[in-house]
Z-matrix of the N, CA and C atoms (Angstrom, degrees):
N
C 1 1.449
C 2 1.521 1 112.94
N 3 1.315 2 116.98 1 -16.07
C 4 1.463 3 117.95 2 178.73
C 5 1.524 4 110.47 3 -63.81
N 6 1.311 5 117.41 4 -26.19
C 7 1.454 6 120.88 5 177.55
C 8 1.529 7 110.55 6 -65.30
N 9 1.312 8 116.70 7 -40.23
C 10 1.457 9 121.05 8 178.87
C 11 1.525 10 109.42 9 -66.25
N 12 1.316 11 115.91 10 -42.85
C 13 1.460 12 120.24 11 -179.94
C 14 1.530 13 110.93 12 -62.65
N 15 1.319 14 116.37 13 -44.35
C 16 1.467 15 119.03 14 -179.62
C 17 1.527 16 111.26 15 -68.05
N 18 1.320 17 117.41 16 -33.66
C 19 1.465 18 120.33 17 176.82
C 20 1.527 19 110.25 18 -65.40
N 21 1.325 20 117.17 19 -43.31
C 22 1.464 21 120.37 20 177.81
C 23 1.524 22 110.95 21 -62.41
N 24 1.330 23 116.38 22 -42.28
C 25 1.467 24 120.06 23 178.13
C 26 1.521 25 110.72 24 -63.75
N 27 1.317 26 116.05 25 -40.20
C 28 1.459 27 120.49 26 179.73
C 29 1.530 28 110.74 27 -63.25
N 30 1.314 29 116.81 28 -44.22
C 31 1.466 30 121.28 29 177.50
C 32 1.524 31 109.59 30 -59.41
N 33 1.323 32 116.16 31 -46.88
C 34 1.460 33 121.23 32 -178.80
C 35 1.527 34 111.28 33 -62.73
N 36 1.318 35 116.69 34 -45.43
C 37 1.463 36 120.41 35 -177.69
C 38 1.524 37 112.26 36 -67.03
N 39 1.316 38 116.88 37 -45.51
C 40 1.469 39 120.43 38 -177.29
C 41 1.525 40 110.78 39 -64.11
N 42 1.313 41 116.65 40 -50.77
C 43 1.464 42 118.93 41 -177.06
C 44 1.526 43 111.24 42 -71.14
N 45 1.326 44 117.49 43 -33.48
C 46 1.463 45 120.48 44 175.25
C 47 1.518 46 111.86 45 -63.21
N 48 1.327 47 116.38 46 -42.33
C 49 1.466 48 120.29 47 177.55
C 50 1.525 49 111.71 48 -64.67
N 51 1.314 50 116.60 49 -36.60
C 52 1.467 51 119.58 50 178.93
C 53 1.530 52 111.36 51 -68.70
N 54 1.315 53 116.56 52 -38.53
C 55 1.469 54 120.19 53 176.39
C 56 1.528 55 109.67 54 -63.55
N 57 1.321 56 115.68 55 -44.07
C 58 1.463 57 120.05 56 178.16
C 59 1.531 58 110.86 57 -61.13
N 60 1.312 59 117.05 58 -41.03
C 61 1.467 60 121.03 59 178.88
C 62 1.525 61 111.42 60 -62.65
N 63 1.315 62 116.48 61 -40.13
C 64 1.465 63 119.83 62 179.04
C 65 1.525 64 110.48 63 -62.81
N 66 1.322 65 116.76 64 -42.97
C 67 1.462 66 119.70 65 178.52
C 68 1.527 67 111.69 66 -67.55
N 69 1.331 68 117.24 67 -35.33
C 70 1.464 69 119.93 68 177.94
C 71 1.526 70 111.42 69 -65.45
N 72 1.320 71 116.82 70 -37.95
C 73 1.467 72 120.00 71 176.33
C 74 1.524 73 109.56 72 -63.53
N 75 1.313 74 116.92 73 -40.57
C 76 1.460 75 120.68 74 179.51
C 77 1.530 76 110.69 75 -63.94
N 78 1.324 77 117.04 76 -40.24
C 79 1.464 78 120.65 77 179.56
C 80 1.526 79 110.97 78 -69.85
N 81 1.319 80 116.14 79 -41.84
C 82 1.466 81 120.61 80 -175.60
C 83 1.522 82 112.73 81 -71.96
N 84 1.303 83 116.98 82 -31.22
C 85 1.463 84 120.55 83 -176.88
C 86 1.526 85 109.37 84 -120.92
N 87 1.302 86 115.25 85 112.29
C 88 1.465 87 120.49 86 -177.18
C 89 1.527 88 112.01 87 -68.21
N 90 1.329 89 117.14 88 -25.10
C 91 1.465 90 119.71 89 -176.19
C 92 1.530 91 113.56 90 -77.71
N 93 1.329 92 117.32 91 -10.48
C 94 1.466 93 120.55 92 179.43
C 95 1.527 94 108.57 93 -75.95
N 96 1.320 95 115.73 94 126.85
C 97 1.460 96 120.36 95 -178.47
C 98 1.524 97 110.37 96 -75.55
N 99 1.311 98 115.25 97 137.86
C 100 1.465 99 119.83 98 -177.72
C 101 1.528 100 111.72 99 -66.73
N 102 1.326 101 117.40 100 -25.28
C 103 1.463 102 119.90 101 179.29
C 104 1.524 103 111.12 102 -64.20
N 105 1.335 104 116.09 103 -38.67
C 106 1.466 105 119.87 104 179.16
C 107 1.521 106 110.94 105 -67.08
N 108 1.323 107 116.05 106 -40.76
C 109 1.465 108 120.34 107 179.07
C 110 1.524 109 109.80 108 -66.09
N 111 1.316 110 116.78 109 -43.86
C 112 1.465 111 120.45 110 179.60
C 113 1.526 112 111.34 111 -62.76
N 114 1.316 113 117.33 112 -35.65
C 115 1.467 114 120.49 113 177.46
C 116 1.525 115 110.66 114 -64.46
N 117 1.329 116 116.69 115 -41.23
C 118 1.464 117 120.33 116 178.44
C 119 1.524 118 110.33 117 -66.77
N 120 1.329 119 117.14 118 -41.69
C 121 1.466 120 120.97 119 179.14
C 122 1.527 121 110.24 120 -64.01
N 123 1.315 122 117.09 121 -44.06
C 124 1.469 123 120.35 122 178.15
C 125 1.522 124 111.25 123 -61.48
N 126 1.321 125 116.35 124 -40.56
C 127 1.464 126 120.17 125 178.00
C 128 1.528 127 110.73 126 -63.67
N 129 1.323 128 116.98 127 -41.97
C 130 1.466 129 120.98 128 178.95
C 131 1.525 130 110.94 129 -63.00
N 132 1.324 131 117.05 130 -41.01
C 133 1.465 132 120.86 131 179.28
C 134 1.521 133 110.51 132 -66.36
N 135 1.328 134 117.15 133 -40.64
C 136 1.467 135 120.21 134 177.79
C 137 1.526 136 111.25 135 -63.55
N 138 1.329 137 116.60 136 -41.46
C 139 1.465 138 120.06 137 177.43
C 140 1.526 139 110.68 138 -65.50
N 141 1.329 140 116.95 139 -38.35
C 142 1.459 141 120.93 140 177.48
C 143 1.529 142 110.02 141 -58.32
N 144 1.328 143 116.27 142 -49.96
C 145 1.466 144 120.59 143 -179.89
C 146 1.525 145 111.40 144 -59.81
N 147 1.317 146 116.62 145 -42.85
C 148 1.463 147 121.22 146 -179.70
C 149 1.521 148 111.62 147 -63.83
N 150 1.332 149 116.51 148 -45.56
C 151 1.467 150 120.09 149 -178.44
C 152 1.525 151 111.62 150 -67.26
N 153 1.320 152 117.64 151 -40.48
C 154 1.468 153 120.21 152 178.10
C 155 1.525 154 109.94 153 -65.34
N 156 1.323 155 117.73 154 -38.64
C 157 1.468 156 120.27 155 175.97
C 158 1.521 157 111.06 156 -61.35
N 159 1.330 158 116.85 157 -40.04
C 160 1.469 159 120.04 158 177.90
C 161 1.522 160 111.12 159 -64.94
N 162 1.328 161 117.31 160 -40.15
C 163 1.464 162 120.64 161 179.20
C 164 1.522 163 110.34 162 -64.96
N 165 1.323 164 117.50 163 -37.10
C 166 1.463 165 122.09 164 -176.14
C 167 1.524 166 114.19 165 -84.24
N 168 1.324 167 118.29 166 1.39
C 169 1.465 168 120.45 167 -179.79
C 170 1.523 169 110.82 168 -60.34
N 171 1.294 170 115.19 169 142.74
C 172 1.467 171 121.48 170 177.18
C 173 1.527 172 108.97 171 -104.48
N 174 1.305 173 115.89 172 169.08
C 175 1.467 174 123.35 173 177.19
C 176 1.530 175 112.54 174 57.24
N 177 1.312 176 115.46 175 49.30
C 178 1.458 177 121.15 176 177.26
C 179 1.521 178 107.39 177 -95.52
N 180 1.318 179 116.53 178 130.07
C 181 1.461 180 119.71 179 -177.80
C 182 1.522 181 111.79 180 -73.25
N 183 1.312 182 117.16 181 -50.43
C 184 1.462 183 121.35 182 -178.38
C 185 1.529 184 108.33 183 -115.47
N 186 1.328 185 116.24 184 94.36
C 187 1.462 186 120.77 185 -175.17
C 188 1.520 187 112.21 186 -64.90
N 189 1.307 188 116.68 187 -39.56
C 190 1.462 189 119.61 188 -178.30
C 191 1.527 190 110.71 189 -61.14
N 192 1.311 191 117.19 190 -46.80
C 193 1.466 192 120.91 191 179.84
C 194 1.529 193 110.71 192 -65.39
N 195 1.325 194 116.17 193 -38.14
C 196 1.465 195 120.74 194 -179.73
C 197 1.528 196 110.75 195 -63.65
N 198 1.323 197 117.13 196 -48.00
C 199 1.461 198 120.49 197 -178.42
C 200 1.524 199 111.74 198 -70.46
N 201 1.308 200 117.40 199 -30.91
C 202 1.465 201 120.47 200 174.18
C 203 1.527 202 109.97 201 -64.77
N 204 1.322 203 116.67 202 -40.68
C 205 1.463 204 120.70 203 177.77
C 206 1.529 205 110.84 204 -64.96
N 207 1.334 206 117.02 205 -38.43
C 208 1.466 207 120.45 206 178.11
C 209 1.528 208 109.97 207 -64.49
N 210 1.329 209 117.00 208 -41.90
C 211 1.474 210 120.36 209 177.94
C 212 1.531 211 111.05 210 -62.17
N 213 1.323 212 116.63 211 -40.44
C 214 1.466 213 119.90 212 178.43
C 215 1.523 214 110.94 213 -67.12
N 216 1.332 215 116.50 214 -38.49
C 217 1.463 216 120.14 215 176.02
C 218 1.527 217 110.62 216 -61.58
N 219 1.333 218 116.38 217 -43.05
C 220 1.461 219 120.66 218 178.39
C 221 1.524 220 110.66 219 -60.46
N 222 1.308 221 116.08 220 -43.16
C 223 1.465 222 120.03 221 -179.73
C 224 1.526 223 111.13 222 -63.05
N 225 1.323 224 117.31 223 -44.60
C 226 1.469 225 119.74 224 -179.01
C 227 1.528 226 111.29 225 -67.94
N 228 1.324 227 117.16 226 -37.80
C 229 1.464 228 120.93 227 177.34
C 230 1.524 229 109.89 228 -64.37
N 231 1.323 230 116.46 229 -43.67
C 232 1.465 231 120.56 230 -179.33
C 233 1.525 232 111.03 231 -62.95
N 234 1.309 233 117.06 232 -43.27
C 235 1.470 234 120.42 233 179.07
C 236 1.526 235 110.33 234 -62.30
N 237 1.324 236 116.64 235 -43.21
C 238 1.460 237 121.08 236 179.63
C 239 1.529 238 111.12 237 -62.23
N 240 1.328 239 116.76 238 -44.80
C 241 1.460 240 120.12 239 -179.11
C 242 1.530 241 111.68 240 -68.17
N 243 1.313 242 117.50 241 -37.49
C 244 1.470 243 120.50 242 177.36
C 245 1.524 244 110.14 243 -62.13
N 246 1.313 245 117.12 244 -41.78
C 247 1.465 246 120.38 245 178.09
C 248 1.526 247 111.08 246 -62.41
N 249 1.326 248 116.90 247 -40.64
C 250 1.467 249 120.19 248 178.99
C 251 1.528 250 111.13 249 -67.09
N 252 1.332 251 116.64 250 -39.35
C 253 1.467 252 120.17 251 178.37
C 254 1.522 253 110.08 252 -66.21
N 255 1.318 254 116.80 253 -40.35
C 256 1.468 255 120.16 254 179.18
C 257 1.526 256 111.91 255 -64.44
N 258 1.317 257 117.33 256 -31.49
C 259 1.465 258 120.42 257 178.55
C 260 1.528 259 111.80 258 -70.34
N 261 1.334 260 116.87 259 -21.87
C 262 1.461 261 120.11 260 178.89
C 263 1.519 262 111.83 261 -67.78
N 264 1.325 263 115.95 262 -35.48
C 265 1.471 264 118.45 263 -172.66
C 266 1.501 265 113.76 264 -91.19
């Protein structure tokens, strides 16, 4: 079960850092509209909820494959959000 715990922590840390980065871009650059930052933050929160729901699913036949898929989803979400944050600046 420590694998599940570390996966949840990883999801929390990665998406939390991305949210923080979006707010830092907003603070550092006055020309960045807050609506764009809020949209990215809302998207990150929605992805967080979705990924945690996937981790908490019960009755999974192949847990290893399921958690590997969740990790890949996290990676693709993180890459997408980083690209959106980079476009802000």
